[in-house]
Kinemage of the C-alpha trace (Angstrom):
@kinemage 1
@onewidth
@group {chain A} dominant
@subgroup {mainchain}
@vectorlist {calphas} color= white
{ca unk a 1} P 0.000 0.000 0.000
{ca unk a 2} L 0.962 3.673 -0.211
{ca unk a 3} L 1.439 5.629 2.994
{ca unk a 4} L 2.917 8.911 4.209
{ca unk a 5} L 6.178 8.685 6.150
{ca unk a 6} L 7.772 11.522 8.107
{ca unk a 7} L 11.537 11.191 7.630
{ca unk a 8} L 12.650 14.419 9.309
{ca unk a 9} L 11.198 17.849 10.066
{ca unk a 10} L 9.721 19.196 6.839
{ca unk a 11} L 10.294 15.902 5.005
{ca unk a 12} L 7.123 13.905 4.289
{ca unk a 13} L 7.233 11.206 1.603
{ca unk a 14} L 4.564 8.849 0.285
{ca unk a 15} L 6.129 5.398 0.001
{ca unk a 16} L 5.223 1.782 -0.629
{ca unk a 17} L 4.654 0.080 2.735
{ca unk a 18} L 3.626 -3.407 3.780
{ca unk a 19} L -0.122 -3.982 3.787
{ca unk a 20} L -1.471 -4.261 7.339
{ca unk a 21} L -3.100 -7.517 8.362
{ca unk a 22} L -5.141 -8.907 11.226
{ca unk a 23} L -2.701 -9.798 13.997
{ca unk a 24} L -4.974 -10.187 17.028
{ca unk a 25} L -8.480 -11.687 16.901
{ca unk a 26} L -9.817 -8.297 18.039
{ca unk a 27} L -8.292 -6.422 15.048
{ca unk a 28} L -9.895 -5.017 11.931
{ca unk a 29} L -8.335 -3.794 8.689
{ca unk a 30} L -9.978 -0.744 7.112
{ca unk a 31} L -9.473 0.657 3.588
{ca unk a 32} L -9.381 4.443 3.454
{ca unk a 33} L -12.193 6.452 1.963
{ca unk a 34} L -10.571 9.653 3.242
{ca unk a 35} L -7.785 10.726 5.572
{ca unk a 36} L -6.200 14.087 6.378
{ca unk a 37} L -3.459 16.118 8.008
{ca unk a 38} L -4.039 17.146 11.638
{ca unk a 39} L -2.741 20.296 13.269
{ca unk a 40} L -0.987 18.117 15.838
{ca unk a 41} L 0.932 16.450 12.981
{ca unk a 42} L 2.650 19.810 12.515
{ca unk a 43} L 4.456 19.535 15.871
{ca unk a 44} L 6.858 16.826 14.590
{ca unk a 45} L 6.753 18.270 11.059
{ca unk a 46} L 8.125 21.529 12.442
{ca unk a 47} L 10.673 19.715 14.598
{ca unk a 48} L 9.050 20.819 17.862
{ca unk a 49} L 8.464 17.144 18.656
{ca unk a 50} L 11.669 15.188 18.036
{ca unk a 51} L 11.832 13.001 14.937
{ca unk a 52} L 14.404 10.242 15.492
{ca unk a 53} L 13.657 7.928 12.563
{ca unk a 54} L 11.324 7.645 9.563
{ca unk a 55} L 7.821 6.938 10.849
{ca unk a 56} L 4.406 6.458 9.214
{ca unk a 57} L 2.218 9.379 10.221
{ca unk a 58} L -1.449 10.327 10.546
{ca unk a 59} L -4.333 9.446 12.851
{ca unk a 60} L -7.602 10.687 11.276
{ca unk a 61} L -9.360 8.078 9.161
{ca unk a 62} L -12.617 6.686 7.838
{ca unk a 63} L -13.315 3.936 5.356
{ca unk a 64} L -14.625 0.481 4.525
{ca unk a 65} L -13.909 -2.564 6.690
{ca unk a 66} L -11.956 -5.125 4.649
{ca unk a 67} L -11.237 -7.821 7.222
{ca unk a 68} L -11.980 -8.538 10.882
{ca unk a 69} L -10.500 -10.885 13.462
{ca unk a 70} L -12.370 -13.896 14.754
{ca unk a 71} L -13.470 -12.125 17.973
{ca unk a 72} L -14.903 -9.006 16.308
{ca unk a 73} L -18.702 -8.865 16.501
{ca unk a 74} L -19.811 -5.218 16.165
{ca unk a 75} L -18.565 -4.457 12.634
{ca unk a 76} L -18.239 -6.552 9.498
{ca unk a 77} L -16.530 -6.308 6.103
{ca unk a 78} L -18.247 -3.881 3.754
{ca unk a 79} L -19.361 -1.447 6.457
{ca unk a 80} L -18.239 2.177 6.475
{ca unk a 81} L -16.682 3.091 9.831
{ca unk a 82} L -15.201 6.040 11.683
{ca unk a 83} L -11.813 5.338 13.285
{ca unk a 84} L -11.159 7.329 16.501
{ca unk a 85} L -7.550 8.428 16.895
{ca unk a 86} L -7.163 6.241 19.995
{ca unk a 87} L -8.238 2.600 19.963
{ca unk a 88} L -9.990 1.433 23.144
{ca unk a 89} L -11.327 -1.892 24.359
{ca unk a 90} L -14.653 -0.456 25.544
{ca unk a 91} L -14.695 -2.604 28.671
{ca unk a 92} L -12.310 -1.043 31.203
{ca unk a 93} L -13.485 1.316 33.956
{ca unk a 94} L -12.306 4.406 32.061
{ca unk a 95} L -14.125 3.345 28.889
{ca unk a 96} L -17.277 2.649 30.855
{ca unk a 97} L -17.041 6.142 32.358
{ca unk a 98} L -16.833 7.664 28.864
{ca unk a 99} L -13.099 8.360 28.791
{ca unk a 100} L -12.063 5.887 26.117
{ca unk a 101} L -8.941 7.919 25.306
{ca unk a 102} L -7.680 6.889 28.775
{ca unk a 103} L -8.473 3.185 28.230
{ca unk a 104} L -6.140 0.987 30.238
{ca unk a 105} L -5.393 -0.907 27.003
{ca unk a 106} L -5.447 2.090 24.676
{ca unk a 107} L -3.457 2.095 21.456
{ca unk a 108} L -2.736 5.328 19.628
{ca unk a 109} L -3.604 5.194 15.940
{ca unk a 110} L -0.575 5.955 13.745
{ca unk a 111} L 0.180 5.619 10.068
{ca unk a 112} L -3.341 6.587 9.041
{ca unk a 113} L -2.317 8.696 6.045
{ca unk a 114} L -2.350 5.498 4.038
{ca unk a 115} L -4.551 3.292 1.886
{ca unk a 116} L -5.055 0.642 4.586
{ca unk a 117} L -5.043 0.703 8.377
{ca unk a 118} L -4.973 -1.966 11.084
{ca unk a 119} L -7.266 -1.009 13.975
{ca unk a 120} L -6.823 -2.783 17.341
{ca unk a 121} L -9.793 -3.279 19.687
{ca unk a 122} L -12.208 -3.031 16.767
{ca unk a 123} L -15.321 -3.718 18.844
{ca unk a 124} L -14.560 -0.966 21.348
{ca unk a 125} L -13.267 1.507 18.785
{ca unk a 126} L -15.037 1.466 15.427
{ca unk a 127} L -18.511 2.887 14.844
{ca unk a 128} L -20.357 2.150 11.614
{ca unk a 129} L -22.637 4.584 9.819
{ca unk a 130} L -26.185 3.508 8.920
{ca unk a 131} L -24.991 2.668 5.393
{ca unk a 132} L -22.119 3.488 3.068
{ca unk a 133} L -22.335 7.283 2.782
{ca unk a 134} L -22.610 9.395 -0.331
{ca unk a 135} L -19.282 10.996 -1.350
{ca unk a 136} L -20.414 14.460 -0.293
{ca unk a 137} L -20.685 13.296 3.333
{ca unk a 138} L -17.107 11.979 3.500
{ca unk a 139} L -15.416 15.235 4.615
{ca unk a 140} L -17.829 15.740 7.505
{ca unk a 141} L -17.676 12.099 8.573
{ca unk a 142} L -13.881 12.195 8.475
{ca unk a 143} L -13.827 15.108 10.937
{ca unk a 144} L -15.530 12.880 13.500
{ca unk a 145} L -12.405 10.721 13.847
{ca unk a 146} L -10.673 13.587 15.659
{ca unk a 147} L -11.058 17.267 14.861
{ca unk a 148} L -14.842 17.660 15.233
{ca unk a 149} L -14.942 15.329 18.226
{ca unk a 150} L -12.033 17.243 19.767
{ca unk a 151} L -13.805 20.580 19.314
{ca unk a 152} L -16.907 18.971 20.826
{ca unk a 153} L -14.941 17.704 23.816
{ca unk a 154} L -13.497 21.184 24.347
{ca unk a 155} L -17.029 22.540 24.604
{ca unk a 156} L -18.234 19.701 26.850
{ca unk a 157} L -15.168 19.959 29.094
{ca unk a 158} L -15.652 23.721 29.419
{ca unk a 159} L -19.222 23.102 30.536
{ca unk a 160} L -20.992 24.877 27.673
{ca unk a 161} L -24.721 25.143 28.358
{ca unk a 162} L -27.628 26.872 26.572
{ca unk a 163} L -27.560 30.645 26.943
{ca unk a 164} L -23.875 30.911 27.848
{ca unk a 165} L -21.235 33.270 26.512
{ca unk a 166} L -18.341 31.214 25.129
{ca unk a 167} L -14.916 32.296 23.899
{ca unk a 168} L -12.772 30.141 21.593
{ca unk a 169} L -8.995 30.593 21.617
{ca unk a 170} L -7.525 29.321 18.348
{ca unk a 171} L -8.760 29.571 14.769
{ca unk a 172} L -7.330 26.316 13.453
{ca unk a 173} L -9.616 23.462 12.513
{ca unk a 174} L -10.225 22.430 16.137
{ca unk a 175} L -11.033 25.973 17.217
{ca unk a 176} L -13.400 26.495 14.298
{ca unk a 177} L -15.219 23.266 15.072
{ca unk a 178} L -15.211 24.274 18.732
{ca unk a 179} L -17.279 27.255 17.586
{ca unk a 180} L -19.672 24.884 15.800
{ca unk a 181} L -19.831 22.665 18.885
{ca unk a 182} L -20.619 25.566 21.212
{ca unk a 183} L -23.407 26.642 18.863
{ca unk a 184} L -24.848 23.129 18.781
{ca unk a 185} L -24.787 23.002 22.584
{ca unk a 186} L -26.845 26.171 22.766
{ca unk a 187} L -24.365 28.960 23.495
{ca unk a 188} L -26.040 32.332 23.030
{ca unk a 189} L -22.878 34.288 22.324
{ca unk a 190} L -19.675 32.870 20.825
{ca unk a 191} L -16.526 34.969 20.669
{ca unk a 192} L -13.984 33.618 18.169
{ca unk a 193} L -10.411 34.840 18.493
{ca unk a 194} L -8.911 35.099 15.006
{ca unk a 195} L -6.740 37.426 12.951
{ca unk a 196} L -7.332 35.725 9.607
{ca unk a 197} L -10.267 36.881 7.500
{ca unk a 198} L -11.035 33.549 5.762
{ca unk a 199} L -11.081 31.814 9.141
{ca unk a 200} L -13.201 34.594 10.603
{ca unk a 201} L -15.766 34.017 7.859
{ca unk a 202} L -15.816 30.295 8.536
{ca unk a 203} L -16.140 30.892 12.284
{ca unk a 204} L -19.107 33.190 11.649
{ca unk a 205} L -20.652 30.550 9.410
{ca unk a 206} L -20.278 28.018 12.226
{ca unk a 207} L -22.039 30.293 14.726
{ca unk a 208} L -19.594 32.919 16.041
{ca unk a 209} L -21.323 36.143 17.024
{ca unk a 210} L -18.183 38.193 17.737
{ca unk a 211} L -14.623 38.223 16.387
{ca unk a 212} L -11.667 39.329 18.510
{ca unk a 213} L -8.379 39.944 16.691
{ca unk a 214} L -6.311 40.934 19.722
{ca unk a 215} L -4.088 38.504 21.625
{ca unk a 216} L -2.433 38.359 25.035
{ca unk a 217} L -3.323 41.157 27.465
{ca unk a 218} L -5.211 43.034 24.739
{ca unk a 219} L -7.216 39.930 23.868
{ca unk a 220} L -8.190 39.371 27.496
{ca unk a 221} L -9.146 43.029 27.855
{ca unk a 222} L -11.289 42.841 24.718
{ca unk a 223} L -13.222 39.819 26.005
{ca unk a 224} L -13.712 41.534 29.350
{ca unk a 225} L -14.991 44.582 27.497
{ca unk a 226} L -17.443 42.510 25.463
{ca unk a 227} L -18.774 40.842 28.629
{ca unk a 228} L -19.180 43.984 30.760
{ca unk a 229} L -16.059 43.148 32.740
{ca unk a 230} L -17.276 39.671 33.762
{ca unk a 231} L -15.455 37.299 31.394
{ca unk a 232} L -16.787 34.374 29.399
{ca unk a 233} L -18.822 31.613 31.045
{ca unk a 234} L -16.766 28.998 29.195
{ca unk a 235} L -13.565 29.163 27.155
{ca unk a 236} L -12.281 26.598 24.665
{ca unk a 237} L -8.460 26.443 24.491
{ca unk a 238} L -7.630 24.916 21.122
{ca unk a 239} L -3.951 25.760 20.569
{ca unk a 240} L -1.708 24.321 23.294
{ca unk a 241} L 0.829 27.099 23.886
{ca unk a 242} L 1.588 28.886 27.130
{ca unk a 243} L 0.183 32.124 25.710
{ca unk a 244} L -3.083 30.541 24.582
{ca unk a 245} L -3.647 28.796 27.913
{ca unk a 246} L -2.912 31.971 29.864
{ca unk a 247} L -5.298 33.903 27.659
{ca unk a 248} L -8.005 31.260 28.091
{ca unk a 249} L -7.783 31.196 31.883
{ca unk a 250} L -7.731 34.989 32.213
{ca unk a 251} L -10.699 35.357 29.845
{ca unk a 252} L -12.929 33.099 31.981
{ca unk a 253} L -15.171 34.438 34.726
{ca unk a 254} L -14.775 33.074 38.271
{ca unk a 255} L -16.624 29.774 38.414
{ca unk a 256} L -16.411 29.362 34.648
{ca unk a 257} L -14.693 26.522 32.847
{ca unk a 258} L -11.816 26.108 30.412
{ca unk a 259} L -11.883 23.112 28.114
{ca unk a 260} L -8.352 22.558 26.842
{ca unk a 261} L -7.645 20.249 23.937
{ca unk a 262} L -4.570 21.814 22.345
{ca unk a 263} L -1.609 19.466 22.889
{ca unk a 264} L 0.411 21.409 25.526
{ca unk a 265} L 3.807 22.769 24.547
{ca unk a 266} L 5.447 25.109 27.039
{ca unk a 267} L 2.335 25.399 29.198
{ca unk a 268} L 2.958 26.089 32.893
{ca unk a 269} L 0.166 26.785 35.373
{ca unk a 270} L 0.754 27.549 39.040
{ca unk a 271} L -1.476 26.505 41.884
{ca unk a 272} L -1.754 30.123 42.985
{ca unk a 273} L -2.987 31.127 39.524
{ca unk a 274} L -5.775 28.557 39.658
{ca unk a 275} L -6.589 29.374 43.268
{ca unk a 276} L -6.989 33.081 42.619
{ca unk a 277} L -8.962 32.831 39.360
{ca unk a 278} L -11.465 30.208 40.631
{ca unk a 279} L -11.608 28.773 37.094
{ca unk a 280} L -12.280 25.086 36.396
{ca unk a 281} L -9.915 23.285 33.993
{ca unk a 282} L -10.747 20.057 32.184
{ca unk a 283} L -9.454 18.590 28.948
{ca unk a 284} L -6.944 16.291 27.330
{ca unk a 285} L -7.169 13.890 24.392
{ca unk a 286} L -10.791 13.724 23.297
{ca unk a 287} L -12.709 10.525 24.081
{ca unk a 288} L -13.916 10.384 20.474
{ca unk a 289} L -15.731 7.056 20.869
{ca unk a 290} L -18.096 8.552 23.480
{ca unk a 291} L -19.357 11.196 21.068
{ca unk a 292} L -19.477 9.249 17.801
{ca unk a 293} L -23.100 7.992 17.825
{ca unk a 294} L -24.444 11.501 18.463
{ca unk a 295} L -22.097 13.214 16.013
{ca unk a 296} L -22.764 10.666 13.261
{ca unk a 297} L -26.496 11.311 13.688
{ca unk a 298} L -25.946 15.075 13.420
{ca unk a 299} L -23.916 14.719 10.219
{ca unk a 300} L -26.269 12.127 8.731
{ca unk a 301} L -29.321 14.309 9.363
{ca unk a 302} L -27.653 17.425 7.979
{ca unk a 303} L -27.730 19.227 11.332
{ca unk a 304} L -23.995 19.942 11.071
{ca unk a 305} L -21.529 20.176 8.194
{ca unk a 306} L -18.094 20.180 9.850
{ca unk a 307} L -16.453 19.096 6.592
{ca unk a 308} L -16.455 22.758 5.556
{ca unk a 309} L -13.274 23.060 7.607
{ca unk a 310} L -11.386 21.329 4.767
{ca unk a 311} L -10.264 24.008 2.348
{ca unk a 312} L -7.709 21.894 0.476
{ca unk a 313} L -8.234 18.449 -1.071
{ca unk a 314} L -5.285 16.521 -2.492
{ca unk a 315} L -4.542 12.961 -3.581
{ca unk a 316} L -2.597 10.961 -1.021
{ca unk a 317} L 0.498 11.139 -3.233
{ca unk a 318} L 0.596 14.903 -2.577
{ca unk a 319} L 0.521 14.624 1.223
{ca unk a 320} L 3.712 16.685 1.468
{ca unk a 321} L 1.941 19.652 -0.120
{ca unk a 322} L -0.872 19.295 2.418
{ca unk a 323} L 1.681 19.614 5.204
{ca unk a 324} L 3.345 22.612 3.569
{ca unk a 325} L 0.037 24.384 3.030
{ca unk a 326} L -1.032 23.951 6.639
{ca unk a 327} L 2.411 24.830 7.997
{ca unk a 328} L 2.392 28.055 5.967
{ca unk a 329} L -1.256 28.748 6.939
{ca unk a 330} L -2.326 28.644 3.300
{ca unk a 331} L -4.863 26.013 4.336
{ca unk a 332} L -6.901 25.388 7.464
{ca unk a 333} L -6.992 21.619 6.937
{ca unk a 334} L -5.954 19.331 4.097
{ca unk a 335} L -8.054 16.309 3.133
{ca unk a 336} L -6.258 13.416 1.406
{ca unk a 337} L -8.006 11.028 -0.955
{ca unk a 338} L -6.578 7.543 -1.622
């Protein structure tokens, strides 16, 4: 099969790799209908996360089941499935509590920018759609494997409720779909923080009522100004830097919540800071599997169209250009077709 391999920072190549196969009786092999580049893939691409050897890359995936192990009972060959970016067994205490991304037997999905993918714990991980979807639904269904579910988790973790004022820090794909998530959960006012006009337009289309271009102290002051000095009821932190986390915490009213889903890099929070702000923090890697049935229903019914976040579509062979476009902010998110 063909698959993308990260050789070194800035060096992505599509190569011939061995076809995956069923190894454990709980495995499934899925053939890609669509895959994509994630913002978190840019950390190693930029050399911020160390790259020590060539490694297959990618973790967002949807497609058709080709083969299942002898113990798999919930999906069968021929079904279209969403593949969460963390495989979970569905039976441990953390899975039962709805935190499948903390499964005691979790396996991170890697090498998903490829034609075929082996998925461990198929029964606890994969969720099938009602039928094989029409091609126009593929982009939105693909987002459910990570980016839409991650934006949704940011909103849930922040405690978004109907009527609230919500601020979203970050205008990448996760932040934009955090805006959509907050709108779906009933937020009355959604403040999107963005300096980029195309992303501002998309945020507004997803439900943002206000755009704030300022950052740092000025960004916090602007949110305070928009909320009569109170701060937002809930803030979604969708970047993962020290500056973005600081801005999120300081933009939240006392008793409000911050849902943080940006992979932390250089984030330091002191106990005194949390004590004095009286802000609740919750987040981490999204438990995608918990949200999939609901999110599939919303896409299938046409209630949401998160696939609009893809503004670049390329064949898998041009994965390197997808990385370059996102790294240079020429694209919000690149979809790859097999």
